[in-house]
N, C-alpha and C positions, 0 to 999 in steps of 0.2 A: 817220332811217333811214340806215344806213351805205351806202357805195358801193363796189362791187367792180368792178375793171377787169381783164378778161382780155385780155392783149396779143395782137394778131395781127401778128407781124413781117412785113416784106416778105421775099420769097424762098421757096424750097422748104423749108418747115419741117414740123413734126409736127402733123397734124390731130387725132389722137386725144386728145392732152393738152389741146387747146383745147375740143373737144366734151365730153370727160369732165369737165373742171372745170366747164363750163357746166351740164351735166346734173345733176351731183351737188349743186352749190350750189343749183340751181333746186329740186331735190327737197327739200333741207334747208329752203329758204325756204317751200315749200308745207307741209311738216310743221310748221314753226314757226307759220305762219298758222293751221293747223288746231288746234294745241294752245294757242297764246298769243293768237290772234286778231289777229295783226299779222305783217308781213314784216320781216325783219331787214336784208336787202340789196336795193338796186337793182343789178342785174347788167348790165354792158355789155361787149361786145367792142369794142375800140378799136385803131386802127392809124393808119398814115399814108397808106394807099391805100384807095380805095373798094372794091376787090376784090382778094383774094389767091388765086392758084391753087395747088393741091396735086396732087402725083403726076401731073405732066405734063398738067395741065388736067382730069384726071378729076373732081376736086372743086374747089369754090371757096368762099371765105368772104367775106361782105360785112359788115364790122364795123358795129356800130350807129352809131358816131361816130368822128370823127377825134380824136386825143388833144388837139388844140388846143382842143376844145370842153369838155374836162374840166378845170375849174379846181382841183378838189380831190377826191381819192379816199381811201378808208381802207385798201384792200388791193389790191395789184397782183399778178397771177399771170403769170409769164413762161413760155410753153410750151417744150417741148423744141425744139431747133434741128436735131435729127437729127445727121447727120455734116457738115452744112453750116455749122457754127458760125463758122468764120473769115469766110466770105462774108457770113453773116447779120449779124455784128458790123459789118462794113464798110458794109453797106447800110442799117443802122438806127441811125445816129448820133443822129438826131433823137429817136427813141424812147428811146435810152439816156440822153440828156440830160434828157428828160422824167421818166424813172424816178428819176434822181438828185434832180431838183428836188422831185418829189412826196415822196420819202423824207425829205428835209430839211424838208418842210412837214408831216410827221407821219404819212405813209402807211407801212404795212408792206408788205414785198415778199417774194414767194415765187417761187423759180425751180424749174423742173422739168427734171431730167436735164441736158442740155447747154445749157439756158437759163441755166445758171450762167455760161457764157462771156459772155453779154450783161450779166448782173448784175455780173460781175467787171470788165468793161470800163468800168463807171461809176465804179470806184474804191471802191464801197461795201463791198466784201468785204475790202479791205486790212486785215490784222491780225486778221481774223475766221476762224472755222471754216466749212468749206463741204464739201458733197458733190456729186458728179456721177456720170455713168456711169463705171464702172471702166475701160471701153475707151478713154475720152477722158482718163484721168488724166495720162498722160505729157505730152500736149500742153497740158493745163491748167496743170500745174506749170511748164512752160517759158514759157508766155505770162504767167502771173500768179504770180511767185515770192513776192509779198508776202502771198498768201492761204494759210492753213493748210488744205490739202486733206485730208479724211478720208474716203476712198472706202469704208471699211468701214461707215460710218454710213449708215443709210437716210435719216435726217432730221436736219438741224441747225436749231437755234432760238437765235438770238442777236441781241439788240438790235433786235427787230422785223424781222429778216431770216431767212427760212426757205429751206433748199435741200434737195434730195433726190437719191437715186441715180438709176439708169437705167430707161429704158423704162416698163413699166406699173406700176412701183413708185410712179409719181405718184399712183395711186389711194390709196395709204396716206398720202401727204402731204395730199391733199384731205380725207380723213377726220380727220386730225390737226388741220387748220385748222378744220374744222366743229366739232370738240369745243372748240377754243380760242375760236371766235367765237360759237357757239350754246351747246351744252352736251353733256354725255356722252350723254344719252338720245337726242338728235338724231343724234349720231355713230353710236351703236349702231343706230338705225333705218336710217340710210343704209348702214351696213356690211351689214345684213341684206338690204335691198332690192337693192343692187348686188353682194352676195356678195363683199365685200372683207374680208380678214382684218384684224382690228384689232390695234394695238399691236405691229406688226412694227418692229424697230429696227435691223436689220442687212441688208446686201446681200452679206455676206461669202461665203455659200455659193454665190452665183451668179457670183462673179468668176473670170475665167480669167487666171492670171498669165502674162504674156508677156515679162516682163523690161523694165525701164525703160532703153531704149537710145537715146532721143532726146537725146543729149548729145554733146559733142565730145572727151571724155577717152578717148583710145585705150587708155591703160593700163587704165583701169577696164573698158572694153569687153572687153579681152583677159581680164581677171580674171573677168568675168561668164561669158564663153564657157568658161573653165577650170572654173569652178564647175559649169556645166551639163553639162560632159563627164564629170564625176566624181561623179555622183549617189550611187553606191554607197559612196563614201568619206567619212570624217569628216575634214574639212579645217579646220585652225586658221587664224585670221587672221594669225598670225605667219608661218605657212607661205606664205600668199598674198603678204604684203608682201615676204618674202624672195625668192620666185619672181619677182616683178616689180620687184625692186631699188628698193623705196620703203620709207622708214621706216614703222614701224607707225602712228605718230600721223598722219603725212601721208597714208598709205594710207586710214585711217579717214575723215579729213576729206574727201579727194577722192571717196571712194566715196559718202559721204552727200550731198555736193554734187551729184554726177552722177545718182544714182538715187533719192534720198529715203529710202533704207534704209541701215542699217548693214550691213557685210559679213555679220554673223551673221544678221540679219533676211532678207537676200537669199537666203542659203543655205537658210534654213528655208522661205521661200516657194517656192523652186525645188523643194525636196524634197516639200513638201506638194502642189504642183501635179502632180508626177509620181505621187504616191500617189493623188490624186483620180482621175486617169485610169485607174490600175490598178483602183481600186474600181469604177469605172463600167463597165469593159470586160473584166475577167477574173474568174475564180472564185477568185483567191488570197485566203487569209484575212488577218487583220490582221497577224499575225506575219510572214508571208511578204512582204507589201508593206513593212512596217516595215524589214526587213533589206535589201530591194531599194533603199531610198532612204537607206541608211546609218545607220539607228538600231538600237541594240541594247537600249535601255531602253524597255519598253512604256509606262511612266508618262510619260516625257519625250516620247515620240512622241505620245501621246494629248493631252497638255497643249498642245504646239505646234500640233497639227492643229486642236484645238478653238478655240484663240486666233485662228487665221487664218481658219477657215471658219465658226466659230460652232456647229459640230456635232462630236460625237464621231466617230471613224473608223467605228465599227459603225453608227451612225445614218446617216452619209453613204452608206455601202455599201448599207444596206438601202433607202434612199430612191432611189438613182440606178441601181441594178443590178437589173433585173427578174429576171434568171436566178439571182440569188444564193440560196443555201440558208440560210434564216433559222434 
């Protein structure tokens, strides 16, 4: 029988991703026993404290075991750390070391949402792809520059390490893991019981682009503000580099280093974010919004919008604006 460890870190973390992982895997186990006459996993909550409080003591979790009692496990699930990821990493060094040791001993590891901060602190994500909540992306890139962060992706799967995007999208990761460890039929069963959409692979439509400004390059910050103030205009990168007295090559290099995007990508994301807000809150049609954000070619606008959000402009508008005339 395989062993599943659901980590309960010290500190004020996320209860739902612990409970959700436990409940869905337990149901998968029960279904497997019903159909195969055996259970696939022993499931244990494990931590370094006998009890961990959540939401100012409103709830508490008492792990089954201390991690020191688990010599070997097959799969480790790290829950979301909410917004307390920096503090959680500092308070859970013993857990992080244990996770690294177990991975090197053959275990697979899955992180939920900002649990990626704990996983990345182990060094196991260096040189690998990773996802986390889009709202934590800037801090993550700053703290872990060796990790290839892909916040558009809902789930990453690489060398026995799984990560996922934010909040309740962890349910999609759990269904993914159940299909991986059990089978497709068990995953379908759990998706129906818990009413979780299967095979979602992007969190792009949920992301709110706020601009990557957690850096120290003042020239790039000024360029970002300039771009954001001229949404209606089509600005070339040559114009930007000239405006801020930096060579084109050096400007590109500094912009990518500071923001993680090329200047062109940044301009596209700013324009698409403005378009999204217009689709959500106004009755403007696609063409009107397109012109408002500096596009004159419908095909080009549609392609950029879909690449960034995963949806066409009309689908996005119809989904997020109740008052729209379809």
